[in-house]
N, C-alpha and C positions, 0 to 999 in steps of 0.2 A: 719869856719866850717871844721872839719876833717872827712874824709870818711875812713872807715875801709875796706880794701880789703885784705883778707888773701893771695891772689895770689901775692901780692906785698911784702909780708914779706920775709926777708932773711930766708933761710932754718933753720939756727941755732936758729933764733928768734922764728920761728914757733914751733920748738921742745921744746925750753926752756919755752915758755909761755903757752904751752898746758897743762892745768890742769883740767878743768871742766868736760871734757868727757873722762878722762883716763879710768874709768871702762868699758865704751862702746868700746873704742879703744882696750883694753885688750881682750874683748870678741870677737871682730872681728878677732884679730890676733890669738886667740886660735882656732877659727873656721878654719882659714887657716892652722894652724899647724895640725889640725885633718883631713885635706883633702880638705876643702874649697869648696865643690861642691854646697854649699847653697848660693843662692842669698840673698841680704839684701836690704831693703828699709828703709832709715832713714827719718822719718817724723817729721817736726817741723816748727814753724813759722819762718818768716824772722828774721835773726839776732840771731838765737839760736845756731849757731856753726856748722851747717851741712857741709858747704864748708870747714871750718877749719879742721873738723874731716876727711873729704876725703883727704885733702892734708897731714894731719898728718899720716893717714893710709899709704899713698904712701911712705912717708919718713921712716916709721917704717918697711915696707916690704924691702925697699932698704937697710936699716941699719942692718937687721937681716940676718946673714950669712946663716942660713938654709932656711929661706923663700925666699931670693933672688935667690937661686938655683932652687926653685920650681915655683916662680911667678914673673911676671913683671907687675907692676902697670901702668895703662894707665890713664893719666890725660886728661880730656876733658875741653874745654873752658866752663866757667860757663853757658853761654847762647849759645846753638847750633842753631842759627837762620837759618842756611843753611840746616837743616834736614827737608826734605819734603817727602823723599822716603826712603825705607829700604837701598838702595844702599848708600845714603848719610851717614847714621849711620855707616854702615860697612866701608865705605871709611874714615870717620872721625876716626874710630878705628885704621885703618891701619896707618893713618897719626900720631895718638897719639903713636902708636907702633914705628914708625920711630923716633919720638922725644925721646922716652924712650931709644931706642937703641943708639941714638947719645949721650945722657947723660951718658950712660954706656960705651961709647968709641968704640962701634961696628959700625964703619962707613961703613964697607963693607956690612953688613946685611941691614943697613939703605938704602944704595944706591940701593941694589937689590929690596927692597920694593918700593922705589921711582919709579923705572922703571916699576914695576908692576902696580902702580897707574896710570901711564901714559898710559899703555896698556888697562886699564879698562875704561878709560874716554869715548871712542867713542861707547862703547857697549850700547844697549838699556837697560832700567831700570831693567827688569827682569834678563837679563844675567849679568849685572853689579852687582846687589845685590847678585846673586848666586856665582859669581866668587870672589867678594870681601870677602864674608863669607868664601869661600873655601880657600882663601889666608890666612886668620886668622887661620883657623883650621889646615892648612898645617904647618904654622909657629909653632904652639903649639906642633905639633907632632915632627917636626924636632928639635926644641930647647928643647923638653922635659920639657917645662915650661907652666904653665897656665897663662892666661891673666886675670888680674883683671881690669874690666872696671869701673872706678870711674866716675859716671855720675851725675853731679849736675843738679838740676831742671829736673829730670827724667820725672816728670808729663808733662812738656812742650814737651819733645821729644815724649812721648807716645801719647799726643794729636795730634801731627803732623803726627804720623804714625797710626792713628786710623783705617784706612782701611787695614792695614797690621799687626795688632797686633797678629793675629793667627800665621802668619809666623815667627814673632819675638819670640813669645812664644815657638813655635816648635824648633826654632834654639837654644834657650837657655835652653830647657828642656832635650836635649840629653847630654851625657857626652862628650863634645867637648873641655873641658878645658878652657871654657869662664865663668867667674864669674862676675856678676854685683853687685856692691855696689852702689846703687843710693840714691840720696837725693831729697826730695820733700817737698814743703810747704803745701801739702795737700795729703790726702789718694787717691790712684789711684786704 
């Protein structure tokens, strides 16, 4: 039995074999080129290519000379089992930003963010959530780049944050240069 996991595909294989959702990828990229303030939710059954599309979107942003100046795609693990509180989500976003900066060769910025994560750990939930979100906002302003949060299984994340959805909605409704492209196997 062979299991398909797009996270294990070499980058070039992902790019070369991506064909079925090309029009949707083009639409998402066009939205980013126009300013990209719109969040997107991709809904489809298991195995319909949502994860592959998110990974391909990240690669397309990184390969586009204009988009990579304006955006940094953040890849999250497919299952974010550690998300129980808003701070977990924002801390995961910072961690994904660190990974993205390391892939781009910006070790100094990644190191600074790592030390920030360490400083946030001992804070209580409310303070940690607010500070972690502020770190992301501050990074987008300093870098003059928006963050594209590529969140697979967004429905599971939102279920875990059910008591804090209004805060999350409020955080993502303002013009803070955070764009969510989420995937879900069901409507949320």
